N, C-alpha and C positions, 0 to 999 in steps of 0.2 A: 370663319365658321368653325365651330368645334367639330372635330372629326368624331364620328360616332358610328357605332356598330350596334344593330338591333338585337342580336343574340337569339333569334328564333330557334337556333339549334340547341340552345340550352333547355328548351322547354320539355325535352324528353326526360330530364332528370326526375326520377320519382323520389319522393321523400320517404326513403326506406329506413330511416334511423329508428333505433329502438324506441326513442321517445315518442315518435309519431305513432307507432303501434300501441304503446302503452296508453297514450292519451286517448286513443280511440276506444280502448278497452274500458278504461275506468268509467267513462260516462255511461256505460251501458251495463254495469254490474247487476244492478237490481233487476232490470228488465230481463236479462238473460236468466237469472236465477228463478224469478217468479214465473216466467213463461215455462221454463223447464219443469218446475215443480207443479205448475198448474196441470201439465199433462200427466203428472205422476200421481195425482190424488188417488186414483183407483188402485194402482199398483202399491201405493203406500199402504192403503187400507189392507190389502191382501198380506203384505209383509209385516204390518204392524199389529197394534192392538193385541199384543200377546197376553193371553189369559183373560180376555174380555168375554162377557156372557153373550149368548145368542141374541138377547134383547139389544145389547149394545151394538152388535153387528148389524142387526136389522135397522136400528136407528141410524147407523152410519151410512148404510146403503140408501136409505130413504133420503138422507141429506144429500148424498151424491147425486141421486136421480134429480132432485130438485135443483141442485147447482147446475147440472148439465142443461136443464130446461130453462135456466136463467131465473129461477125462483130462489133468489139468494136469501130472502128472509126465512123461508122454510128451511133451507139448508142450514142457516145459522141456528135456528131454533132446535134443529135436530142435533147439530154438532156441539153446541155450547155445553149441554149437560154432560156429554161424553168427555169433553175436554176438561171439565171441572173434576171429573172422576179420574183423570190421568190418561185418557186415550191420546197417545202421542200423535196419531194421524189427525185426529180432530183438532188437537192443539195447533199443529202446523197449519191446517187449513184455515182455522180462525185467524191466525197471524196473516195469512195470505189475504183473507177477506178484509181485515182491517187495513192492510197496506193499500188495497185497491178500492176501498170504499164500496164493497159489494154487500148489500143487505144491512150495512151498518154505516154510520158516519165515518169517513176516512180518519184514521187515527194511528199515526206512526208509533206512538208510545205503546198503544195496545198491541200493535203488530209485534213490536219488540218483545213485549211481555209474553205473548203466546209463542213466538219463535223460541224464546229462551226456555220456556217450559219443555218444548219438544226437544230442543238442542241438548238440554241437560239430561234427557233420557237417551241421548245418543242418536237422535233422528238426524240423518246425514243432511237432508235438504234444509232442515231447520237450522242446523249449525252453519251451513253455507249462507243462508239468507240472513242470519243474525250477524255473521261476519260482514256481509254487504251493508247492513244498517250501521254498524260501527264505522265502516270505511267512509260512508257518505254522511255520517252524522245525522241520520234520520231517526227520530224517536229516542236517541241517546246522544250524549256528547261524543263528538268525533274522536275516535281512538284507534290509531293504526295498530297498536299492539294487540288490542282486543280483537280487531279484525283478523290479524295474523293467527291469534289463538283459535278462533272458531273456524277459519278456513282450513287450518292445519288438521283439526279434528275431522272435518269432512273429507279433506284430501286423503288422509291415511285410510279412510273407508272406501276410497276409490271414486269419489264423485268428481267427474271431469271438470265441471264448472269451478269447483273449489281448487282443484289442482292448477287450473289455468290462472285463477285469481292469485294464487300463491306465487306462481311463476312471475306474474306481473309485478307483485310487490317486492320480490327478491331482485328483479331486474332494476326497479326504480330505487331500491333501498328505502322502502316505505314501511316503517314499523319494524324493520330488521336491518342488519348490516347488508349493504348492497353486495350481491353475490351472483354473478352471471352463471356460474356453474349450477347453483341451486335453481336458478330460473330455468335453465335448460332441463334440469332433472324433472321439474314439475310440468314444464311444457310438454316434455316427451311423454310423461304419464298420461296427460290429457289427450295429446295427439294420437297416441296409440289406441285410444278409445274412439277416435274419429272426430274429436272436437275441433272444428274448423279454425276458430280463433287461435287455438294453441298451435295447430299445424302451421298456420301462417306466421306466427311469432317465432316458432322454432326454425322455420325457413330463414327468417331474418337473422337469427342468431348464427346459423351456419353461413349465411352470406357475408356477415360482418366479422365472423370469427370471434364472437362473444361467448365465452364460456365453453366453447368447443373449438377444435381446429377448423380454420376456415375451409369450407367445402362447398363450392358452387353446385356440384351435383346433388348433394344432400339438400341444399337450399331449394333447388328446383323440384326435387322429389316432394318435399313437404308443401311447397307452394301448390304443386299439382293436386296433392291430396285434398287441400282446402278448396282449390279452384273448382274441382269436380263436384264439390258440394254447393257451387254457385256463390262462394265467399268472395265478394268483389275485390277486397284488398289483395287477396292472394292471386286472383285472376290478373290483376294489374301488375303485380310483381312478377308473375310468371311471364306475362307479356314482355316485361322489361328484360328478363333473362333471355328470351328468344331474340329480342331486338339486338342485344349485345353479344349473343353467343356465349353466355356465361352459364356453365353447367349443362347446357344443351347446345346442339348445333345451331349456329346463327340461322334464323328463319323468320324473315320479316312478315310473311303471311301468317305464321302462327302467332307472332306478336300482335298483329292486327286482330286475329281471331279472339285472343284472350282480352285484349283491350275492349273489343266490342262487347264481349260477354259482361264485363263489368260496367261499361258505359251505358248499356241498355238497362242496367239496374239503377242508373242515376249516380254512379260513383264518379265524383268530380275529377279526380286525378286521371282516371282512365279516359274520360271524355276529352280532356286536353291532350293526352297522349295520342288518342285516336285521331283527333284533329290534326296533330302534327304529322302523323303518318300520311293523311290525305294531302296536307299542304305540300309535303315533300315527295309524294309518290313512292312511298316505301311500303311494300307489301300489298299495296292497292294502286290502281291507276291514280295519277295525280288528279285531284279534284278539289280546287280551292273553295268551291261552294260548300262541299261536305265538311271541309276543315272549319269554315266559318260556322256551320251548323253546330258542330260539336263544341267548338270554343264557346259559342253562345249558350249552350246548355249549361256549362259550368259557370260561365260569367254571370248568368242571371241568378245563380245560387250564391253569388257574392265571392267567388274564389278569385283571388288576385292574379294568379298566374294566367288563368284563362282570360280574365279581363285585359291583361297586358297583351296577350296574343291577339285577341279580337281587335284591340286598338291598333296593333301593328298591321293587321289585315286592312282596316279602314284607311290607315295612313298611306298604305302602298297600293290601295285599290285592287286587292287580291281576294277574289271570291265575292266581293261587294263593290259597288261604285266607290271610287276614291272619295273620302269624306273626312277632312282633317278635323272638323269639329267633333265628329263621332269618335275619331281616334283620341282626341283630347279627353272626351267624356269618359272613355273606358280607361285610359291611362290614369285619370284622376281618381276613378273608383278604386283602382288598385293602389295608387300612390297613397291615398288617405288611410289605407290599411297598413302602410309602412313597407310596401313591397318595393325593394330597391330598384329593380329593373324598370318598373313603371315610373318611379320617381325620376330616374335618369331620363327616360324617354319623354316624360312631361317637361322636364327642364329643357331638353333639346327643342321641344315644340315652342316653348317660350323664347328660347335664345334666337330661334329662326323665324318667329312670327308665323307659325303654321297652326291654323285652327284657333289661334288666340292672337291678340295684339302682341307684337314684339315687346318683350319685357325682360331685360337682362337681369334685373334684380330678382324677379321670380325664377328665372333660370338658375341663378346662383342658389336661391333658397332650396329648390328641389334637388339640385346636385348635392348640396350640403347634407340634406336629409339622408340621401343614399350613401354619400361618402362616409358619413359618421357611422354607418353600419358596416364599413369596411368594403364597400362595393367598388372594385378597382376602376371600372369604366367611369363611374361618377367621380371618383377621386381624380382621375386624369382630366376629365372635363372641367372640374372645379379648378384644378391647377392651371388649365389654359385660360380660364376666366381671370384668374389673378395675374397671369403673365401678360395678358392683353389689356388689363384694367377694364374689363367689361362686367358691369353690374356690381363691381367692387373696386376700390382704389387699386391701381396697379401696384403689385407687391410681388417681386420676383422671388423673394425668400419663401413666401407662402406658396407660390407656384412650385418651387422645388420641394417643399414639404409634402404637398399632395401628390406630386409625381412620385416621390420616394415611397409614400405609403402604398401606391399601386404597384410600383416597380418591384418592391420587395415581396409582393405576392406573385411575381412572375408575369405581370401584364406587359406584353411586348410594346404596346404603344407608349405606355408610361416610361418604360425603360429607355426607349428611343428619345422621348422628350427630355428625360433627365440627362441622358448623354449629351443632347444638344445644349442644355443649360451649362454643363461642365465645359463643353467645347468653346462656348462663347463667353464664359465667365459671367453668366446671368444668374444672380441669386446665390451663387457660390463662387469661390475663387476659381479662376480659369485653370482647368486641369485636363489636359488631353488624354492622360492615361485613364482617368476616371471616365471620360467620355467614351473611350474605346471599350472599357470594361462593360459599360451599360449597353453600348451598341452590340457587343458580342453576345450579351445575355439575350437580347431580342433576336439577333441573327440565328441563334441556336434554335429558335422557334420558327425560323423561316420567314420572319417579318420583313417584307420587302423594303419598307422605308429605311429600316436600320441597315439592311444590306447596301442600300444606296449610299447612306452616309458613311458606312465603312469603306465603300469603294472610293468616296471622295477623300477620306482620310489617307488612303493609300495613293491616290492620284497626286495629291499635293504634299505628301510626306508630313502630315500633321500628327506628331506623337508616335509615328512609326517611320522607318526608312521609306523613302519614295519608291513605289513599286507599281508601275503602270499595268503589269500583267495581273497583279492581284486586284487592282482597281477594275480592270475589265472583267475578271472572274466574278466579283461581287455585283457589278452592274448587270452582268448577264443573269445571275441568279434572280435578281429582282425584276429584270426586264421580262424574263420568261413567265413571271407571274402577272404580267400586264401592267406593272407600275410605270407610269408615264415618265416620271423624272429619270428613272434608271434607263428607260429606253432611249431617251434623249441623250443622256450622258454616254451611253454605249454608241449611239450614232456618231457623236462627236469624236469618240476615240477612233472609230473607223475612218472618219473624215480626215483626221490629223495623223493617222498611223501611229497612235500611242498605245502600246501594249498589244497591238495587233497589226498585221500588215495593212497599209493604207488601202481602203476599199470604199470608194464613194457610193457604189450601188448598195452595199450593206449599210452605209450611213443613211442613205435615203430610205431603205427598208425600215430601220429602227425609228427614224424621224416620223415616218408615216404611221407606224404603230401607235406612237404617242399622239400624233396630230389628230388622228381619227377619234381619239378619246377627248379631244377638245383642249389638249395641253398647249398653251399659247407659245411657249418657248420652242417646242417642236414644230409647231405650225410655221413659226417665223423661220426656223432653220430650213424647213422643207421648202418654203417660199424662196429662200436664198439659193437653194440648190437648183430650183427651176429657173430662177433669174439668170444664173450663171452657167447653166447646162452642166452641172456636176452630178454625175451618177444617173442623170435622166437627160433626155433631149431638152435643149433650151426651150422654155415655154413661158413667156412673160405673162400671159393671161393666167396660167396656173400660179405663177409667183404672186400676182395680185390677189388671186383667190385666197391663198393661204395667208398672205399678209393681212388681208381684211378679216379673216376668221380670228386671228390673234388680236388685231387692232381693236376690234369691237369688244374684246374682253378687257381693253384698257392696257394692253401690253405695249410699253413705250417703244421698244426697239422695232416692233412691227409697225406701229403708228408712224415712226420715222421713215421706215422703208417704204411704206405705202405712200407717204408724202412725197418721197423721192420719185416713185413711179408716176405719180400725178405731175410732178414738176417736169419730169423729162419725157412724159408721154409714152411710157413703156408699159405695154399690156393694157393700157386705158388711154382714152383720148387725153391729150395734155390739158391740165386744168390747174392753173396756178393757185386759184382760191382754195381748191380742195387740198392742194399741197400745203398751203398755209394752215388750213384747218387741222390737218393731221400732225404737222410739226407742232402746232400749239398744244394739241392734246398731250403729246409726249413731253414737251418743254415744261408744261405746268406740273408734271410729275417729277421734274428735276433731271430729266434725261439730257445729258450734256450735248450729244450729237444733234438732237432736235433743237436745243436752245441755240446752238451755233447756226444751224440751218435757218431757223426763224430769224435770228439776227441778220443773216445774209439777205433774207427776203426783205426785211425792213431797210437794210442798207441800200439795196438796189431797187427797191420799189417794185418787187415782183409779187403779184397777187394781192397787193395792198399799196397804200400810199407810202412813199419812202419816208423814213423817220429815223434819223441817225441816233437820236437819243435812245429810242427803243432798240436799235441795233446794238448800241453800247450796253444797254441793260442786259440783253440776252447773251451777248458775248461774255460779259462779266460773270453772269450766273454759271456759264460753262467753264470759263477760265479758272474760277475759284475752286472748281472740282478737279483742276489739273488737266483739262482737255486741251491738247496742244494746238489744234487748229483755231480754237476760240482765243487762246492766249495770243496767238500770232495776229489774228484779226483785231483783237483789242489793242495790241501794240501798234498796229497800223492806224487805228482810229486816233490814238494819242499822237502818233507821229504827224498826222495830217490835220489834227485839231478838228476832227469830224465827230460831232455829238458830245465832245468833251473839249476843254481847253487844250491847246497844243502843249504837249509835255514830252520832250524827247527822252528824258530820264525814265518816265513811265513806259514809254515805248520800248526802251532798252530792257527795262525790268521784265516786261511781258514776253519780249522776244527770247530773253535768256531762259525764262521758265519753260518755254516750248523747246528751245534749242537743246537744253540739257536732257530733254526726253528723246532727243534724236530726230526731231521734226525738221526736215531739210529746208523748208521754206523759211522757218524761223532762223535757222542757222545762217542762211544766206543773208537775211535781213539784218541779223546781228553783225555779221561780217561787214556789211555795208555801213552800219553805224560806226564801227571801229575804223573803217577805212576813211570815213569822212569826218570823224570826230564829232558825231551827233549824239548827245546824251551821255557820252563817255569821252575821255581824252583820246585823241587820235592815236591809233596803235595798229600799224600795218601788219605786225606779226600776229596779233589777235585776229585781224581781219582775215589773213591767210589761213589761220588755224580753223576758223569757222567755215570759210569757203571750202577748205579741204574736207571738213566733216560732211558738208552738203554734197560735194562732188562724189564722195564715196557711196552716196545713195543715188547717184545719177542725176543730180539736179543740174539742168542745163544752164540756168541763170548763173549759178555759182561757177560753173566751168568757164563761162564767158568772162566773168569778173576776174577769175584767177589768171586766165590767159592774158588779160589786159595788164594785171599788176606785175606779173613775174618778170617781164622784160624790163620794167622800171627798176625793180629792186633786186633782180638777179636770183629770184627763188627758183627752186627746181620744180 
């Protein structure tokens, strides 16, 4: 199964980039200008119409009254003749009416015509709105330089809308050379007039150090100015500053307050951030149902990040009943928008058959979509699919490629996987120094699996001088994070007194930590400690309990041990058929000790009918793996012609394989073959040599043979 991490903690990241702010601004240029100017028509009349007659003034006011009452046709009929005679306010207002289709058929070209007439007379709102028409290409060919021209004219007259628009265009380099300092200049002009969009963008410039010296306090100041005007984006950013203690004291309750202000206006990013605060109990009591509520608000608006979070809540049954199909639904909604986290999570659902039929090819598809965007977790998962040949042909070089892509971004899991490929020479030439390099990269981030592998490197002296104390150090670092493999390794170091004083109680402690997480190797080791009364009182029932926990996970050593407990009636009623069952489970996985035990059961007819051919089969399976007891037993089958044709040379061959590993029974048997000239030329010196080898290990049979031979030949 691909290791995966869901990353809900990343969901607090707000898209504070300048581009985000700019994009939000651009789509609303005209609305902002026309709304602002609509409110200014009366004041424009007062300030404009220089040199007009009383009759003109009366006509303008009559048009204004009609406009306010919604009688746009009368307003138009009053203002049109004034505009024709050059009344700048009337010209601007006609432009506004054509733009909005009020009292006339909507006509952007006519709007541009009237805005231009007003603008050319210096009408500040006319200049600004004409700039907006050029920027959007409404009623005229789109022309950023003309937009800059008209915004500049309005900006120097002090119109905040235009100053803000000019700041945006400098920040984007649209119609002008990109210039953050000029952007800041114009944002500041508008911000000082209380223009919330500009205040928010100015805060962003300070936060990112664009065009100004980076200054979180100034960023927070300007966000606050806009936030207090109920500007949702600034409220969200101010919440973020409080959440992280940037420019203000860290205050999660204040973060929640500002997120809520924006969220209740329907601002999607704030809704997700508020959901995250509820999910994690930060600044508010933990409330997963409220988290789901806020995630759903944004998700239903089509926002990918919230859809991903909502999917995660369904997948894990947090705040809603667990529902993997709903999780897949929301992940897919976000994934189809190209959101990499969702694509990765959807791939994981396909890989594991959760909420969808298991489909490794679909898993690979979605991992690849995210990986090609540079998303490290997906790159790592895709690498693992290539390594295991799941959903793609097995390709270790491709695995290395994708691991490296993620590792070079500093992703610890990928760094560890890449180190393992170097250690084992998979997809790259074997290189222990490179393995250690990548393990250390991950270790610097406190990644427990890498700490464990680094400990193993030191324990076995792979690429570094053997150093059991360093091994213990790294095992402990990972073990204290709860990493089961490290806990098991640390337990083994205590059991054997390697790098630490021998301490069987500490061994049991660490085995238990891992065993209670379901780690099969630790469960087996803990069972052995109970079986043998090491570090705990001897308790065969507890031994059986822990062996069974691991055996049911398919762990071959535990299956073998459990088989032995059944065979010998230790901790359970004796049951030879159950013994055979568990030996077979392990033997079929290629576990040599179980194969040997199963061979013995066949040879002796214990728990099943005797079958020497089957005995030979299983002995051979284990013998070819170098398991000395099986080699000895197989030699004996050849010597006696049981299950195979009698063949003393083959008997000698297999005895020798085991004897050279120091297995005393094989050494004695080999000595006997030399003494009697069976399968080898008779050679009493060789016989004595092998008997002595066995005697050194306390083999009683060899002692008897040696005592019998020495008087005959005068050996010492």
